[in-house]
VEXDRENFI-67802 format. One record per residue (C-alpha): residue in three letters; x, y, z. Coordinates in steps of 0.001 Angstrom, whole numbers, plus 500000, padded with zeros to 6 digits. Layout:
alaXYZ ...
# end
This chain:
met939101787204725396 ile939742783494725917 leu942292782187723421 pro942257778707721877 ala944908776238722977 pro947937776316720646 gln948530773536718157 gln951004770758718916 leu954585771542718010 pro957507769226717244 val959770768187720111 gly962248770937720970 lys965582770685722787 ile965471767615725038 ile966551768501728583 gly965922765257730455 arg963924762136731189 ser962242760829734306 tyr964525759123736822 glu967561759911734686 gly970520761418736516 glu970569763903739375 ile967899766571739687 ala969460769903738769 asn969490772875741129 phe967122775769740458 lys968601778442738188 glu966237781162739409 lys965565779820742888 glu963416782488744589 his961450783580741512 ser960821780024740320 ile959754778733743738 asn957326781635744218 arg955918781234740709 leu955532777455740986 ser953969777816744440 ala951407780263743025 leu950588777844740191 thr950014774977742618 his946284774389743024 glu946580771539745495 ile949372769273746653 asn949360766142748824 pro950998762673748885 asp948645761522746101 tyr948770764308743562 leu949846767823742620 leu947471769902740510 phe948666772982738606 his946532775975737720 pro946658776877734011 ser949496779246733104 ile948471782750731996 thr950974784086729466 ser951901787719728861 phe950305787569725409 gln947011786418726899 leu947074789274729437 val947599791746726593 cys944561790251724839 phe942472790624728013 leu943536794264728286 ala942748794836724596 ser939277793380725147 tyr938748795734728088 cys939825798740726010 ser937545797584723180 ala934587797614725570 trp935257801264726469 leu935751802290722845 phe932638800364721801 gly930440802198724311 gln931777805641723435 asn931717805101719659 leu928220803636719794 phe926925806697721634 ile928648809143719249 phe927377807163716258 leu923788807309717501 val923992811067718208 ile925433811896714789 phe923065809504713024 tyr920078811189714688 lys921421814672713923 ile922082813950710251 thr918956811888709596 phe916365814095711273 asn917932817564711122 glu920212817886708104 gly919121815040705852 ile921390812288704589 asp923140811888701246 tyr925231809129699718 leu928585810204701247 tyr927069810619704711 phe925446807200704397 leu928749805561703332 ala930660807173706202 leu928036806098708729 leu928086802553707339 val931876802328707738 trp931589803744711250 phe928865801247712145 ile931091798373710989 leu933886799758713197 val931518799848716185 ile930537796221715555 leu934193795169715365 leu934998796978718621 gly932114795172720322 phe933153791700719141 ala936043791169721622 pro934127792150724801 tyr931125790141723566 lys933242786982723211 thr934775787563726640 leu931430788097728357 lys930076785015726574 gln933008782984727894 leu932262784187731442 lys928801782684731013 val929429779437729120 lys932785778599730825 his934149776708727820 ser937356774865728703 arg940422775619726560 tyr943330775637729021 tyr945406772907730639 lys945265771835734261 ile948070769334734725 leu947735766633737390 leu950825764806738673 leu949811761510740319 lys952658760623742665 ser950959757561744141 thr950693755828740760 gln953508757645738902 gln951226759016736202 ile950267762357734650 ala946673763229733763 tyr945344766096731660 tyr942626767030729205 glu943559767598725569 his941623770447723961 lys940689770411720298 arg938619772997718502 lys934861772259718434 gln935366768973720311 ala934809767980723903 pro938050767785725948 ile939732764371725724 phe941034762863728984 his944533761365728963 ile946478759556731664 ile950074758621730847 asn952996756982732646 tyr955435759446734163 lys958405757150733574 asp957866757404729800 ile958048761214729786 ile960639763159727803 ala961051766835728750 ser962001769429726170 val962359773192725925 arg961018775141722983 gly961326778865722396 ser958664781209721075 glu959350782254717492 gly961000785676717284 thr961651785918721046 gln964037784532723644 leu961164783179725773 gln961175779450726479 ser958636777039727936 leu958566773443729086 asn956994770656727031 leu956455767050728100 his956267764326725457 ile955540760627725031 ile957231759111721987 asp956500755650720589 lys959795753767720918 thr959041751463717959 thr957952754082715398 asn959627757169716958 glu956355759057716526 leu954921761604718943 ile951961760161720898 his951299762837723523 ser952566766358724031 ile951782768580727032 met952784772226726602 phe952850774398729713 asn953221777627727700 asp954536779517730744 asp956870782231729466 lys957281783690732988 leu959008780615734386 asn962384779028733769 pro961549775679732064 tyr964582773948733606 asp963356774924737082 gln959846773750736245 trp961148770360735172 ala963295770133738341 phe960185770933740432 ile958135768215738723 arg960917765661739111 thr961412766529742779 tyr957725766031743538 met957424762772741611 glu960770761207742570 arg961813762604745956 pro960449762798749552 ala958082765632750498 asn960647767532752581 glu962856768065749502 leu960203769942747505 pro960758773714747825 leu957485775588748423 asn956651779088749615 pro953547778826751845 glu952771782502751204 tyr951724781490747688 thr950947777773748045 gln947345778001749192 ala945008775084748557 cys941760775586746658 pro938665773383746538 thr938913770866743716 asp935583771998742257 met935876775793741922 ser932951776355739571 gln930565778110741963 ser932262781475742476 leu934045783520739826 phe934987786102742466 ala936841783547744631 cys938715782352741545 ala939592785965740670 asp941007786320744183 ile943508783591743274 ala944731785819740459 gln945255788649742939 ile947009786434745484 ser949355785071742796 lys950670788603742174 gly952154788520745691 leu951338792115746559 gly949113791556749580 tyr945820792193747779 thr943970789320749457 thr944754786471751840 ala943935782813752281 thr941081783886754569 his939730786225751867 ala939956789223754164 val939243792493752376 his942310794732752155 leu942263798302750866 thr944897797471748227 gly942874794491747036 trp939718796571746770 leu941553799341744868 arg942957796800742414 thr939458795396741939 cys938287798906741079 leu941191799615738716 val942029796391736863 gly939573793869738294 tyr938565792950734735 leu941931791230734203 asp941618789292737453 leu938098788213736496 ala939385787004733119 glu942116784971734832 gly939601783701737382 asn937393782488734560 ile940301780433733229 tyr940825778846736656 gln937083778268736998 ser936353776827733565 ser939437774716732790 lys938556771042732753 asn939813769489735977 pro941437766022735663 ala941262765548739459 leu937482765146739141 his937670762319736599 pro936363758932737920 asp939559757143736882 ile941553759532739078 lys939310759178742114 asn939773755408741999 lys943555755847742283 leu943630758184745296 gln944836756712748580 trp945585759641750920 asn943071760056753773 gly943289763851753827 glu945171764113757137 asn948721765205758046 asn949765766643754696 pro953597766570754630 tyr953762769398752082 asn954122772995753261 ile950828774396752030 ile948070776538753571 pro944899774396753666 val941440775544752609 thr940258777794755428 pro936576778039756445 glu936438781598755054 arg937885780464751773 gln935510777519751600 leu932618779970752009 ala934075782165749272 phe934254779282746802 ala930722778275747749 asn929721781848746835 gln928614782524750423 asn931335784907751642 gln929515788250751669 ser932632790384752185 val934216788928749043 lys931046789513747021 asn930701793093748322 arg934309793905747371 trp933810792722743816 tyr930333794223743444 thr931562797654744535 gly934620797374742294 ile932455796498739285 ala930054799329740177 ile932918801842740209 asn934074800583736801 leu930535801102735474 ile930464804639736935 trp933730805442735162 phe932382803956731943 ile929092805885732061 gly930906809032733220 ser933230808909730214 ile930214808692727895 leu928569811655729659 tyr931819813603729275 val931844812847725532 met928225814018725422 leu929144817353727013 val932033817838724594 ile929774817184721597 ala927084819440722997 
# end
């Protein structure tokens, strides 16, 4: 289930401005560096591109959609069996008809969530933020998402940014927001919300400031997680889902997209969640591809000073949907999920019989 982007919120607690004072030390150094490294799509002297953040609430919604698909299949089968039995063997009266109608509505409701998710896998509608930090021109670019409208491209000056922290209502979770405020009217012009409840917002702001304001050797990165991806990732959902596995840091896959037993087992068990995350990576509107951005880029693509694993030939094949080992791993994992799904329905059939 792909959720709509949240509405803009008022400015929260202001924690800093660009080029104002010293850059604070990381509060959660190891966790924050690993998390930020995993979110980094690509980094070079020209720009840093972040993957969209996947929140815990969104993961729960993906899992709920997966469970709804199982319940939909089982309830649909039971409904059809009982409907046939009552209609053709025992006859149907008003109470039976009312009960079956209520049950049919329940089946439709259970099928709505997986239907919307599968539709999103096909249409790839963009609703999530990819944030682009342009170091060479000291700007930030992103696409603003509004309901039933095409994404709107924005490019703003980094030096005008105000960073704030805002908590989620009813919880202690906090996330970083970046704002542009009109100095004459004191009105909010732009607001970028990262919505990452798994990351310390103060560390995220320190990371952004370090990249934009300091030399490359001062930016802390973990190369185990900082693995470059092709700018246009739209060709292979499976390669994008591999990013979701790699970001977990449990050795499921590698930058070369080698097939590990643990990665294959995860694909068989909870590959649906990785595919949902991969769809977000794949479908989110990419500001790095905008013509106005391409005109600003100056780096020649050689001697990257940032500690990042480049796009390997195997990975390039995977994103071009030509890496057969990657496709086989996901195909077999999906096939096993289908076997479990059909097997559960057959088990229900035996119980009813």
